[in-house]
C-alpha distance (Angstrom), angle and dihedral (degrees) to the residues before:
residue distance angle dihedral
X1 . . .
X2 3.75 . .
X3 3.88 91.5 .
X4 3.77 125.5 34.3
X5 3.82 127.6 -179.0
X6 3.79 130.9 176.9
X7 3.88 119.9 -161.2
X8 3.76 126.9 179.8
X9 3.84 104.2 -131.2
X10 3.81 143.7 3.4
X11 3.78 139.0 -167.2
X12 3.85 138.5 -178.2
X13 3.81 136.7 -178.9
X14 3.82 125.3 -150.4
X15 3.80 128.7 -153.5
X16 3.85 126.8 179.7
X17 3.78 112.6 -160.2
X18 3.86 131.7 151.8
X19 3.81 93.3 -7.0
X20 3.83 93.0 -53.9
X21 3.74 127.2 112.7
X22 3.78 112.3 -144.5
X23 3.80 117.9 -162.9
X24 3.79 103.4 -165.7
X25 3.75 138.0 166.4
X26 3.82 89.4 35.1
X27 3.79 105.2 176.8
X28 3.83 132.3 174.6
X29 3.77 113.3 172.2
X30 3.77 152.5 146.1
X31 3.78 132.2 -171.2
X32 3.82 94.8 -62.3
X33 3.79 108.4 13.4
X34 3.82 132.1 65.4
X35 3.80 131.5 -177.4
X36 3.86 109.7 -171.2
X37 3.79 136.5 165.6
X38 3.79 148.9 111.6
X39 3.85 137.4 -109.7
X40 3.81 129.1 -160.2
X41 3.82 118.5 -156.7
X42 3.87 121.7 -174.2
X43 3.77 109.2 -135.4
X44 3.81 95.7 -163.8
X45 3.81 130.6 56.4
X46 3.77 105.7 -72.8
X47 3.77 139.1 151.5
X48 3.77 88.0 -131.3
X49 3.84 110.2 96.7
X50 3.80 123.3 -146.0
X51 3.79 111.1 -80.5
X52 3.76 137.0 -173.4
X53 3.72 150.1 139.6
X54 3.79 133.9 -120.3
X55 3.78 128.0 -167.4
X56 3.80 126.4 -169.4
X57 3.75 121.3 -161.4
X58 3.79 107.6 177.8
X59 3.77 112.6 171.0
X60 3.79 94.1 174.1
X61 3.80 119.7 15.1
X62 3.82 91.8 -172.1
X63 3.83 90.4 67.6
X64 3.80 87.4 58.6
X65 3.80 88.5 56.3
X66 3.80 88.6 -128.3
X67 3.81 115.4 -178.8
X68 3.78 127.9 -175.9
X69 3.82 117.0 -164.7
X70 3.74 89.4 -16.0
X71 3.86 96.8 -52.5
X72 3.77 123.8 105.6
X73 3.82 121.7 -110.2
X74 3.77 124.8 -143.3
X75 3.79 142.9 174.8
X76 3.81 131.8 61.1
X77 3.83 127.0 -59.4
X78 3.79 133.8 -175.5
X79 3.84 121.2 -170.9
X80 3.82 135.1 169.1
X81 3.80 129.7 -168.6
X82 3.79 123.6 -176.7
X83 3.79 121.3 173.4
X84 3.78 147.8 73.6
X85 3.79 139.7 -64.4
X86 3.80 108.7 -122.8
X87 3.82 116.8 -174.6
X88 3.77 89.7 -22.2
X89 3.85 93.9 -51.1
X90 3.74 124.7 110.8
X91 3.79 119.1 -118.8
X92 3.78 131.5 -177.7
X93 3.76 141.0 56.3
X94 3.84 123.2 -27.8
X95 3.79 125.4 -171.1
X96 3.82 128.9 173.8
X97 3.76 138.3 170.7
X98 3.75 134.9 172.8
X99 3.80 142.5 -179.0
X100 3.82 133.3 -152.3
X101 3.80 89.6 5.0
X102 3.80 118.5 177.2
X103 3.73 138.4 178.8
X104 3.81 111.8 -162.7
X105 3.81 105.9 -51.7
X106 3.82 92.3 -20.9
X107 3.83 115.7 100.6
X108 3.83 112.9 -146.5
X109 3.80 95.8 -169.5
X110 3.78 113.6 -160.2
X111 3.78 123.0 -9.4
X112 3.77 133.8 -167.0
X113 3.80 134.5 165.6
X114 3.79 135.0 177.4
X115 3.80 117.2 -169.7
X116 3.77 141.3 159.6
X117 3.82 121.1 -149.8
X118 3.77 124.4 -158.0
X119 3.82 134.3 154.5
X120 3.80 94.0 -9.3
X121 3.76 94.0 -50.5
X122 3.81 126.9 112.0
X123 3.82 119.7 -152.0
X124 3.82 107.3 -161.5
X125 3.75 109.6 -159.0
X126 3.75 90.6 -175.4
X127 3.77 137.5 -21.9
X128 3.77 120.7 -177.3
X129 3.82 146.3 166.0
X130 3.77 112.0 -156.6
X131 3.76 130.7 -172.7
X132 3.77 97.3 167.3
X133 3.82 138.8 -22.7
X134 3.84 89.7 -78.5
X135 3.81 99.1 38.2
X136 3.78 119.2 67.4
X137 3.83 149.1 121.9
X138 3.83 114.4 -141.2
X139 3.79 135.8 177.9
X140 3.81 137.5 174.5
X141 3.77 133.0 174.9
X142 3.74 145.0 79.6
X143 3.81 130.2 -66.8
X144 3.78 131.0 -175.2
X145 3.78 107.0 -133.9
X146 3.79 96.5 -149.3
X147 3.76 120.6 100.2
X148 3.83 111.4 -76.1
X149 3.81 89.7 5.9
X150 3.77 128.6 170.4
X151 3.79 122.9 -94.9
X152 3.79 138.8 -167.0
X153 3.84 107.3 -177.2
X154 3.75 140.7 161.1
X155 3.84 119.5 -162.2
X156 3.76 136.8 171.5
X157 3.79 136.9 -177.1
X158 3.81 128.3 -159.4
X159 3.79 112.2 -177.7
X160 3.87 112.0 157.1
X161 3.83 87.2 175.8
X162 3.78 114.5 43.4
X163 3.78 91.8 -172.7
X164 3.79 82.7 82.7
X165 3.85 90.3 76.6
X166 3.82 97.4 37.8
X167 3.85 93.4 101.0
X168 3.82 89.9 49.2
X169 3.85 92.0 52.6
X170 3.81 91.0 47.4
X171 3.80 93.0 49.6
X172 3.80 90.3 50.2
X173 3.79 90.1 48.5
X174 3.81 94.6 -118.6
X175 3.79 96.2 119.2
X176 3.79 137.2 22.8
X177 3.78 97.1 -158.3
X178 3.75 141.1 32.2
X179 3.80 121.2 -63.6
X180 3.79 118.5 -143.4
X181 3.81 137.0 -179.0
X182 3.81 137.3 70.0
X183 3.81 127.7 -69.3
X184 3.80 132.5 -165.0
X185 3.80 117.6 175.8
X186 3.79 137.0 163.7
X187 3.80 130.6 -177.8
X188 3.78 133.8 175.8
X189 3.75 119.9 178.0
X190 3.78 145.9 147.9
X191 3.76 134.2 -165.3
X192 3.80 141.9 93.0
X193 3.78 125.6 -59.1
X194 3.81 92.7 -153.2
X195 3.82 96.0 55.0
X196 3.83 95.0 41.7
X197 3.74 89.1 -131.4
X198 3.77 134.4 119.0
X199 3.74 148.9 116.1
X200 3.76 132.6 -109.8
X201 3.77 149.6 120.6
X202 3.79 134.4 -119.8
X203 3.76 143.7 -175.9
X204 3.79 126.0 -160.0
X205 3.75 129.5 -176.4
X206 3.81 126.2 175.2
X207 3.79 122.7 178.8
X208 3.83 133.0 -168.0
X209 3.81 91.7 -9.4
X210 3.77 129.9 170.0
X211 3.81 126.2 -172.0
X212 3.76 112.6 -179.5
X213 3.87 102.0 -51.1
X214 3.79 97.4 -19.3
X215 3.82 116.7 100.7
X216 3.79 125.7 -168.7
X217 3.75 124.6 -176.1
X218 3.84 93.8 -167.9
X219 3.77 136.1 -0.2
X220 3.79 114.8 -179.2
X221 3.76 126.2 174.9
X222 3.83 128.1 165.0
X223 3.76 128.6 170.2
X224 3.76 151.8 120.0
X225 3.77 137.0 -128.2
X226 3.79 139.9 -159.2
X227 3.82 129.2 178.8
X228 3.83 105.9 -56.4
X229 3.82 95.7 0.5
X230 3.82 136.9 83.7
X231 3.80 131.2 177.7
X232 3.78 124.4 -169.5
X233 3.81 115.0 -178.2
X234 2.85 115.7 -172.2
X235 3.77 119.0 11.2
X236 3.82 106.0 -177.6
X237 3.79 129.4 173.6
X238 3.77 121.9 175.8
X239 3.81 129.1 -179.2
X240 3.75 132.5 167.5
X241 3.81 91.6 -85.2
X242 3.80 106.3 22.4
X243 3.78 142.3 46.5
X244 3.79 120.7 -165.4
X245 3.76 126.5 -177.6
X246 3.83 135.2 168.6
X247 3.79 142.7 153.4
X248 3.78 121.9 -132.0
X249 3.79 124.5 -160.6
X250 3.78 115.0 177.3
X251 3.79 112.3 -178.4
X252 3.79 131.6 162.6
X253 3.77 105.5 -64.8
X254 3.81 102.2 10.8
X255 3.77 144.0 51.3
X256 3.81 111.3 -149.6
X257 3.81 121.7 -169.6
X258 3.79 110.4 -178.8
X259 3.77 139.2 170.0
X260 3.79 92.0 30.5
X261 3.84 107.8 177.8
X262 3.78 132.0 166.2
X263 3.79 122.1 -176.1
X264 3.82 124.7 -170.3
X265 3.80 115.5 -161.0
X266 3.80 87.9 -21.7
X267 3.81 94.6 -51.7
X268 3.87 117.7 118.6
X269 3.82 104.4 -118.2
X270 3.79 105.5 161.8
X271 3.82 134.5 22.9
X272 3.79 139.8 156.9
X273 3.79 147.6 93.2
X274 3.80 138.5 -123.0
X275 3.80 142.2 -169.6
X276 3.83 121.2 -149.1
X277 3.83 126.7 -173.1
X278 3.81 94.8 -122.7
X279 3.76 130.5 134.9
X280 3.77 134.2 175.8
X281 3.82 128.6 -148.4
X282 3.79 140.6 146.0
X283 3.79 89.8 -62.8
X284 3.82 92.4 54.7
X285 3.84 133.7 -115.4
X286 3.81 118.7 -6.8
X287 3.78 138.3 -173.4
X288 3.84 109.8 -129.6
X289 3.79 119.4 -142.9
X290 3.83 102.2 -155.8
X291 3.84 104.1 56.7
X292 3.77 125.9 87.6
X293 3.80 119.8 -122.8
X294 3.81 120.3 -132.8
X295 3.73 137.3 156.9
X296 3.76 147.7 139.2
X297 3.75 125.7 -163.8
X298 3.81 122.3 178.7
X299 3.74 132.3 -173.8
X300 3.81 123.6 -167.9
X301 3.82 119.7 -173.4
X302 3.75 93.5 -21.1
X303 3.77 105.1 -173.9
X304 3.83 110.9 -134.7
X305 3.81 94.8 -162.1
X306 3.79 92.0 56.8
X307 3.82 93.1 42.0
X308 3.88 95.4 48.4
X309 3.78 95.2 43.9
X310 3.81 95.3 58.0
X311 3.79 89.6 108.2
X312 3.78 90.8 59.0
X313 3.79 97.2 -106.6
X314 3.83 118.4 116.4
X315 3.77 112.1 -92.2
X316 3.82 114.6 -105.8
X317 3.83 91.3 -150.6
X318 3.77 135.8 43.6
X319 3.79 128.2 -161.7
X320 3.79 142.8 80.9
X321 3.81 133.2 -91.0
X322 3.78 134.4 -152.5
X323 3.81 123.2 -174.4
X324 3.78 145.3 147.5
X325 3.85 121.5 -147.2
X326 3.80 118.4 -168.7
X327 3.82 125.9 -169.6
X328 3.79 124.9 -169.2
X329 3.82 146.0 139.2
X330 3.78 139.4 63.6
X331 3.84 122.0 -49.8
X332 3.81 89.8 -111.8
X333 3.80 90.7 55.7
X334 3.86 111.9 16.1
X335 3.77 123.4 175.3
X336 3.78 133.1 -157.7
X337 3.80 134.8 177.3
X338 3.73 130.0 -164.8
X339 3.81 127.3 -169.5
X340 3.74 120.9 171.9
X341 3.76 148.8 138.8
X342 3.73 139.2 -156.9
X343 3.77 126.0 -153.0
X344 3.81 137.0 -176.2
X345 3.80 91.7 28.3
X346 3.79 109.3 175.7
X347 3.81 128.3 165.5
X348 3.80 110.2 -128.9
X349 3.85 92.9 -136.6
X350 3.83 93.6 55.2
X351 3.80 106.8 38.1
X352 3.84 93.0 158.1
X353 3.81 92.5 58.3
X354 3.78 91.1 82.0
X355 3.74 133.3 -129.2
X356 3.79 130.3 -55.9
X357 3.80 134.6 -162.0
X358 3.85 134.0 -149.0
X359 3.76 134.3 -162.0
X360 3.79 121.7 -170.2
X361 3.81 137.8 -177.8
X362 3.76 124.2 -173.9
X363 3.75 140.0 165.9
X364 3.74 140.2 -175.5
X365 3.82 116.6 -149.3
X366 3.79 136.6 145.7
X367 3.78 90.2 9.1
X368 3.86 95.8 -57.5
X369 3.75 130.0 108.3
X370 3.81 116.8 -148.9
X371 3.82 127.7 179.5
X372 3.78 137.2 174.6
X373 3.83 126.8 -171.0
X374 3.76 137.4 179.3
X375 3.78 121.3 -157.0
X376 3.80 122.4 -163.0
X377 3.81 114.3 -162.2
X378 3.82 137.4 167.8
X379 3.83 85.7 -90.6
X380 3.82 83.2 86.1
X381 3.83 97.0 -131.0
X382 3.79 129.1 88.8
X383 3.80 119.3 -107.9
X384 3.79 111.2 -145.6
X385 3.79 121.4 -153.5
X386 3.83 128.7 -178.7
X387 3.78 133.7 169.9
X388 3.80 139.3 -179.9
X389 3.83 122.8 -164.3
X390 3.82 127.7 172.0
X391 3.79 107.6 -139.2
X392 3.85 116.8 -172.8
X393 3.78 97.9 -165.5
X394 3.77 97.3 -169.3
X395 3.81 93.5 51.1
X396 3.75 91.3 41.4
X397 3.83 94.8 55.0
X398 3.76 94.0 41.3
X399 3.76 91.4 54.3
X400 3.78 96.5 -117.0
X401 3.77 90.0 118.2
X402 3.82 125.8 34.3
X403 3.83 117.2 -139.7
X404 3.81 92.2 -131.9
X405 3.85 88.9 60.6
X406 3.80 96.4 53.9
X407 3.87 112.5 118.3
X408 3.80 111.4 -109.5
X409 3.76 126.6 -162.9
X410 3.80 114.9 -172.8
X411 3.79 140.9 154.7
X412 3.81 138.8 -168.8
X413 3.83 122.6 -164.1
X414 3.77 130.9 -179.7
X415 3.81 126.3 167.7
X416 3.81 129.7 -166.6
X417 3.76 97.6 -3.3
X418 3.79 110.9 -173.1
X419 3.83 110.2 -119.7
X420 3.79 97.1 -160.7
X421 3.84 95.5 88.3
X422 3.82 88.7 60.2
X423 3.78 86.2 83.1
X424 3.82 86.5 77.5
X425 3.78 93.5 50.0
X426 3.79 99.1 52.7
X427 3.83 121.0 33.8
X428 3.82 89.3 -159.6
X429 3.82 89.4 78.0
X430 3.81 123.4 84.2
X431 3.81 100.0 173.9
X432 3.80 135.5 2.6
X433 3.77 137.8 164.7
X434 3.78 136.7 174.4
X435 3.80 139.5 67.1
X436 3.81 140.2 -91.1
X437 3.82 137.3 -158.3
X438 3.79 128.3 -155.0
X439 3.78 131.6 -168.1
X440 3.84 119.0 -178.3
X441 3.81 130.7 172.1
X442 3.81 129.5 -175.9
X443 3.81 127.4 -165.8
X444 3.75 130.4 169.9
X445 3.84 141.6 40.8
X446 3.81 115.7 -3.0
X447 3.79 90.0 -124.0
X448 3.78 96.0 55.0
X449 3.80 115.0 2.9
X450 3.78 124.3 -178.6
X451 3.75 110.8 -113.8
X452 3.76 138.2 -177.0
X453 3.76 135.5 172.4
X454 3.78 147.6 147.0
X455 3.82 135.5 -120.4
X456 3.76 126.9 -157.4
X457 3.81 126.7 -178.7
X458 3.79 137.9 176.0
X459 3.83 114.8 -165.7
X460 3.82 115.3 172.3
X461 3.84 92.3 179.5
X462 3.78 134.2 29.0
X463 3.81 123.7 164.7
X464 3.77 123.4 177.1
X465 3.79 124.7 -142.4
X466 3.80 91.2 -123.9
X467 3.81 114.6 78.1
X468 3.80 87.8 -149.5
X469 3.78 89.9 73.1
X470 3.81 118.8 71.5
X471 3.74 123.8 -123.1
X472 3.82 116.7 -97.9
X473 3.76 122.3 -142.5
X474 3.76 136.4 175.4
X475 3.82 93.6 20.8
X476 3.77 115.1 178.1
X477 3.78 121.4 178.5
X478 3.80 133.6 -175.7
X479 3.78 122.6 171.3
X480 3.77 137.3 164.9
X481 3.82 119.0 -156.7
X482 3.77 140.1 -179.9
X483 3.77 138.1 162.2
X484 3.83 87.5 -84.6
X485 3.82 103.7 40.7
X486 3.78 147.0 13.2
X487 3.81 110.5 -152.6
X488 3.78 119.4 -170.1
X489 3.75 103.2 -155.7
X490 3.77 97.0 174.1
X491 3.79 136.4 8.7
X492 3.76 116.8 158.9
X493 3.77 126.8 164.2
X494 3.77 142.5 164.1
X495 3.84 110.4 -126.9
X496 3.75 111.6 -167.8
X497 3.83 92.0 -34.8
X498 3.79 95.4 -40.8
X499 3.80 129.4 104.6
X500 3.78 124.4 -118.5
X501 3.81 124.8 -175.0
X502 3.83 125.2 -176.9
X503 3.74 129.3 -178.4
X504 3.82 136.0 158.8
X505 3.78 142.5 93.8
X506 3.80 144.1 -97.6
X507 3.80 117.2 -143.6
X508 3.84 118.8 -152.4
X509 3.80 99.3 -156.7
X510 3.81 92.3 125.6
X511 3.84 112.9 51.7
X512 3.77 110.8 -118.3
X513 3.86 93.5 3.4
X514 3.81 110.6 71.5
X515 3.78 120.5 -173.8
X516 3.80 111.8 -115.3
X517 3.80 127.3 -151.0
X518 3.81 112.5 167.7
X519 3.79 133.5 151.2
X520 3.75 125.7 -159.4
X521 3.87 122.7 -166.2
X522 3.80 116.7 -166.0
X523 3.81 129.0 -168.4
X524 3.79 115.2 -175.0
X525 3.81 89.7 -29.7
X526 3.82 112.1 177.8
X527 3.81 107.0 -128.2
X528 3.81 102.4 167.6
X529 3.77 131.3 9.0
X530 3.78 122.9 173.5
X531 3.78 139.8 121.9
X532 3.80 92.3 -70.1
X533 3.79 105.5 33.3
X534 3.82 139.1 30.0
X535 3.79 108.6 -177.8
X536 3.81 126.1 -178.6
X537 3.76 124.3 177.2
X538 3.81 139.7 -155.5
X539 3.78 121.9 -170.0
X540 3.73 150.8 75.2
X541 3.82 123.9 -75.5
X542 3.81 125.6 -172.4
X543 3.82 128.6 -158.5
X544 3.76 110.2 -164.8
X545 3.78 141.6 156.8
X546 3.78 137.5 43.4
X547 3.83 113.3 -25.6
X548 3.79 93.3 -117.7
X549 3.83 94.1 52.6
X550 3.82 104.7 21.3
X551 3.83 124.3 157.4
X552 3.78 128.4 -138.8
X553 3.77 111.4 -153.1
X554 3.76 140.4 157.6
X555 3.77 140.5 86.9
X556 3.81 130.8 -76.0
X557 3.79 131.6 -179.6
X558 3.81 125.6 -158.8
X559 3.78 113.5 -122.6
X560 3.80 131.8 -174.7
X561 3.76 86.8 -1.6
X562 3.78 128.4 153.9
X563 3.75 138.1 -168.6
X564 3.80 118.1 -155.4
X565 3.80 114.2 -152.9
X566 3.82 120.5 167.7
X567 3.79 124.5 -164.2
X568 3.79 123.5 -146.8
X569 3.80 111.4 -152.0
X570 3.79 99.4 -175.5
X571 2.99 123.9 130.2
X572 3.80 93.2 48.6
X573 3.81 92.6 -131.3
X574 3.84 92.6 56.8
X575 3.82 92.6 120.7
X576 3.76 89.9 59.9
X577 3.76 98.4 49.3
X578 3.80 115.5 117.0
X579 3.80 117.4 -124.4
X580 3.84 109.3 -120.6
X581 3.79 113.4 -112.7
X582 3.76 92.3 -127.3
X583 3.82 90.4 64.8
X584 3.80 93.5 53.6
X585 3.77 95.0 92.8
X586 3.74 130.9 137.8
X587 3.82 116.5 -89.0
X588 3.80 120.1 -99.3
X589 3.78 125.3 -129.8
X590 3.78 117.6 -97.0
X591 3.77 88.7 -124.2
X592 3.84 140.4 0.8
X593 3.78 134.0 -175.0
X594 3.79 114.2 -145.1
X595 3.78 101.4 -173.2
X596 3.76 130.2 58.2
X597 2.91 141.5 -76.4
X598 3.84 93.0 31.9
X599 3.75 91.1 42.7
X600 3.83 88.6 62.0
X601 3.85 96.2 46.2
X602 3.80 114.0 113.1
X603 3.82 129.1 -138.1
X604 3.78 129.3 -146.1
X605 3.80 106.5 162.3
X606 3.85 128.9 147.3
X607 3.81 115.8 -145.2
X608 3.80 110.4 -165.2
X609 3.80 133.4 156.0
X610 3.79 118.2 -131.5
X611 3.85 121.7 -124.3
X612 3.78 111.0 -85.0
X613 3.84 94.2 16.2
X614 3.81 107.5 78.8
X615 3.81 127.7 160.0
X616 3.75 107.1 -88.6
X617 3.82 118.5 -133.3
X618 3.78 114.0 -151.3
X619 3.75 136.0 169.4
X620 3.75 145.0 133.1
X621 3.82 89.1 -73.8
X622 3.82 104.8 10.5
X623 3.73 131.7 82.6
X624 3.80 131.1 166.1
X625 3.74 144.2 81.0
X626 3.81 138.6 -100.7
X627 3.80 133.8 -150.4
X628 3.81 116.9 -141.5
X629 3.80 130.3 -146.6
X630 3.80 108.6 163.7
X631 3.81 137.0 133.1
X632 3.79 129.1 -141.9
X633 3.82 111.7 -145.3
X634 3.81 139.6 149.0
X635 3.80 127.3 65.9
X636 3.77 135.3 -57.6
X637 3.82 89.5 -100.6
X638 3.82 93.3 47.4
X639 3.80 113.6 18.4
X640 3.76 119.5 -176.5
X641 3.81 131.8 -155.3
X642 3.79 126.7 -164.7
X643 3.76 134.0 168.0
X644 3.78 136.0 64.0
X645 3.75 148.7 -85.7
X646 3.84 114.3 -142.5
X647 3.78 131.8 -164.5
X648 3.83 135.0 179.4
X649 3.81 102.4 171.3
X650 3.77 105.1 50.4
X651 3.79 115.3 139.0
X652 3.82 127.6 -171.9
X653 3.78 113.5 -162.4
X654 3.81 106.3 -158.6
X655 3.80 122.6 -179.4
X656 3.79 93.3 -98.5
X657 3.76 102.4 18.1
X658 3.81 142.6 45.3
X659 3.77 106.7 -145.9
X660 3.83 115.8 -160.5
X661 3.79 118.0 -163.7
X662 3.77 107.8 -149.9
X663 3.81 93.7 -179.7
X664 3.80 129.4 18.6
X665 3.77 139.4 166.1
X666 3.80 136.7 175.0
X667 3.80 112.6 -170.1
X668 3.80 140.0 178.2
X669 3.84 128.6 -152.3
X670 3.78 130.5 -156.6
X671 3.80 89.9 -118.1
X672 3.79 91.5 58.2
X673 3.83 101.9 17.2
X674 3.76 98.8 172.6
X675 3.83 100.5 32.1
X676 3.80 104.6 90.6
X677 3.81 122.0 -149.3
X678 3.80 122.0 -153.7
X679 3.79 133.5 -148.7
X680 3.86 114.0 -179.5
X681 3.80 133.5 161.9
X682 3.77 117.4 -164.4
X683 3.79 142.3 169.2
X684 3.81 134.8 -156.0
X685 3.77 139.5 164.1
X686 3.78 122.7 -135.2
X687 3.80 122.2 172.7
X688 3.80 96.6 -19.6
X689 3.80 91.2 -45.8
X690 3.80 116.2 122.1
X691 3.81 103.3 -151.7
X692 3.82 126.3 -165.9
X693 3.80 117.6 -161.5
X694 3.81 129.2 -164.4
X695 3.80 119.4 -166.2
X696 3.78 119.2 -173.8
X697 3.86 143.7 150.2
X698 3.83 133.7 47.7
X699 3.77 111.5 -3.5
X700 3.85 91.4 -128.7
X701 3.82 92.9 52.4
X702 3.76 109.8 19.5
X703 3.83 127.7 174.6
X704 3.82 117.9 -123.0
X705 3.75 123.3 -161.0
X706 3.83 125.0 177.8
X707 3.83 138.7 -171.0
X708 3.79 132.3 176.5
X709 3.81 149.0 -172.3
X710 2.97 111.2 -97.8
X711 3.79 89.4 32.5
X712 3.79 120.2 -113.8
X713 3.83 132.2 170.4
X714 3.83 112.4 -80.2
X715 3.82 93.4 -118.9
X716 3.81 91.0 51.0
X717 3.80 90.4 51.3
X718 3.80 91.6 54.9
X719 3.78 89.4 50.1
X720 3.77 90.2 49.5
X721 3.80 91.7 53.4
X722 3.79 93.2 47.1
X723 3.82 99.7 41.1
X724 3.80 105.2 19.6
X725 3.75 90.7 -123.0
X726 3.78 138.2 81.8
X727 3.85 117.0 -115.3
X728 3.77 91.5 -107.3
X729 3.80 91.7 55.1
X730 3.74 91.7 48.1
X731 3.79 94.6 50.6
X732 3.78 92.9 50.1
X733 3.79 95.1 45.5
X734 3.78 110.3 34.1
X735 3.80 89.5 166.1
X736 3.81 89.0 60.4
X737 3.77 91.5 56.3
X738 3.78 90.5 47.2
X739 3.79 90.5 53.6
X740 3.82 90.8 48.9
X741 3.76 90.2 52.1
X742 3.77 89.6 52.0
X743 3.80 89.1 50.8
X744 3.78 91.3 52.2
X745 3.82 91.5 47.1
X746 3.79 89.3 53.5
X747 3.73 91.5 51.6
X748 3.82 92.8 47.1
X749 3.79 90.7 50.2
X750 3.82 93.2 49.0
X751 3.82 90.0 51.1
X752 3.79 90.9 57.7
X753 3.82 96.3 43.1
X754 3.82 102.7 39.6
X755 3.84 119.3 67.3
X756 3.78 111.8 -91.4
X757 3.76 133.6 -151.3
X758 3.86 97.9 49.6
X759 3.76 111.9 135.6
X760 3.82 96.4 -147.7
X761 3.77 91.5 52.0
X762 3.77 90.9 52.9
X763 3.83 95.1 45.8
X764 3.82 97.3 41.4
X765 3.81 107.5 31.2
X766 3.76 93.2 41.6
X767 3.82 88.2 62.3
X768 3.80 88.1 70.6
X769 3.80 120.3 80.8
X770 3.85 121.9 -173.0
X771 3.79 115.3 -162.8
X772 3.82 116.4 -173.4
X773 3.80 113.0 -167.1
X774 3.76 96.6 18.6
X775 3.84 116.5 163.7
X776 3.80 119.6 -127.4
X777 3.83 107.3 -129.7
X778 3.84 91.6 -150.4
X779 3.83 100.8 45.1
X780 3.82 101.1 23.5
X781 3.81 88.6 -135.2
X782 3.82 127.0 132.2
X783 3.82 115.6 -107.6
X784 3.82 143.6 159.9
X785 3.79 114.1 -107.1
X786 3.83 129.7 -164.3
X787 3.82 117.0 -168.3
X788 3.82 127.7 -171.0
X789 3.82 118.7 -167.9
X790 3.81 114.4 -148.1
X791 3.81 93.3 175.6
X792 3.76 135.7 -10.5
X793 3.82 89.2 -86.6
X794 3.87 103.0 31.9
X795 3.82 124.5 71.7
X796 3.84 137.9 170.6
X797 3.79 114.2 -149.2
X798 3.80 129.8 -166.4
X799 3.84 120.6 -171.3
X800 3.81 129.5 -168.8
X801 3.81 116.7 -169.6
X802 3.81 128.5 -148.9
X803 3.81 89.2 -101.8
X804 3.74 92.4 55.8
X805 3.81 98.6 -104.6
X806 3.78 117.6 141.9
X807 3.78 131.4 -149.1
X808 3.80 131.2 -179.2
X809 3.74 128.5 -166.2
X810 3.79 142.6 165.4
X811 3.78 120.3 -129.8
X812 3.76 126.6 -157.9
X813 3.76 117.3 -170.1
X814 3.79 122.9 -145.1
X815 3.78 119.0 -169.2
X816 3.81 125.0 -161.8
X817 3.77 115.5 -162.3
């Protein structure tokens, strides 16, 4: 419930005497709090009503675990009630006083109340909360306790420091931060809550106040009211930048607002007055037929930034406004005209976009409101707006017609808008050119009008700020849209030299979950291009289903695509290095979507290469191609990839070996969709050793096995491939290994300096092999050897010894399998 109390023990005694039941020695208590009393109840018909007395002596409410609206209460409280119970209602005298009272974080200070109850009416002699002599809330008067009862109350508040009530406002959810300032308020009124009528007067004065971000130097409001009439004089609001004042006089038949004045930084910005035939009674707001309408409101250089930042928050819009509003006529046929303009309009979030201007003309006549506006923006083409709205004022104010049901007819037209200024609206763009046209029409109830329109755009150039996204050229767009459907009739674009075409529709039958049906056709579309990957795609992709659970399906094939993978061979024993265990982790998806709806989208896309158009593998020491046959499945939150890439012509040209992969495969499984496994068989010949290699297992921690003719230990073979020498040779001739390292360093340096990726360079220069510190098998002496490979079985060899002697020979290789 709203109030909860827990006490430790209770007791009660009962006596029956003379037809009266007497409950006496009633006690509810804990270690610090006691509620005691007695009640007498006649059991036979008697004119004497039940009577009793209750006394509360609570020295510490926190020990009683008292909670009010979920917040704990504390402090001490004493209360006494002596009286009768007449027809279920308490009557008699009630007195209460408390000290150091608190409710949650709000300190109530001292409390006292003296009241008399009789026949459902409470006469409050005085009720007060006091924090000091200058800080208090007080009230006196009479209130009928029945629903919609009468009241006659006087109340006043003196709070020189409004921070006193900040905890209270936060607990009630009215403010999220501290409130400061000084408050003085008085109110005296009488009437009936049920009939919403009464009479009274008030005065309110707030000085140097701050509520969240809003700051007010002075708010002053005095006035009085009687049934059907209200007077406010003056109404004054002053902030650091503005000063607003007005007088309101609302009498039966007319609402008059006069002496309206708004100053901004001391400059008069708004002035005027108006009279409207409005009255308010127990039936609500009414339009009166026998009062003339008049009014004139003028604004001159009204600064929007100052006006919109009155609550303390930064203004979302900058600029100035000038307008004149005129009201006239009879209530049965009122008229109004509005002429205005705005200049220097600039959104605060996009200051580089430039400034815009607006002109508007509107009128109200014969019960219809019409308006036309023209906006000039940095898009270098006017935007035309027009609207027509029938407004039956009498029916609207009487409640016969709701504003949201009024029939609206509006249109917006813009032709040949320049797209270049969009660079300043979205930082994700680097370059853009072209134009766009928009035509939009609305018809129907204000709350939910039917609308339809069209959008056309021509964009010859579109570059994104991210280098990961390809450039778009030749973009043409045509779309029709309404509240029921978005139909993309044409979207064509050139992406990195490839053509992309999209068409389809989105139906909005289900609110918030449109049904999608789009088809995308790609021809050599550039998807990714960076230093490691150039990927182009052909194919058809479909996006279908409800937006929250859509599916992307279809088939794509890479075309003219390339993967760049360089191999560093220093240090010379790189092939023998163990892969740290901490790096042997499962592969991560290329992409994931964490939030719906994209996390719930499903994928069903085939990725296959076409015959004669494999994915090329290039690098400083790699050359070959791979055929793909994989499938992308799963959801946006957990995509899966399974299938394989296969190769039969991959060649790795190491400093001392040319490794040919006769069979190779990289495959993915649904259990580990992004952790590739490898299975490669390769051969190479180094120093008359024919070496066969087998690489298999997870790509991030593969197993390598090697065998050779003539046979050598596996570890020695890996050393031979990496260094060009067997361990025994290296240990006997450390200078030879040093020279080989120098040769590798020269090759690594040339790879970084000379242009890479040229086919002729790979096929021609890679036929040369320079071996510094080679050992002649016949003489056992160190020499420098240059080898040129004509074919896989024919070599020309030139050798220069340490003494300067030169020898040349031709080598023809015969293999017996």
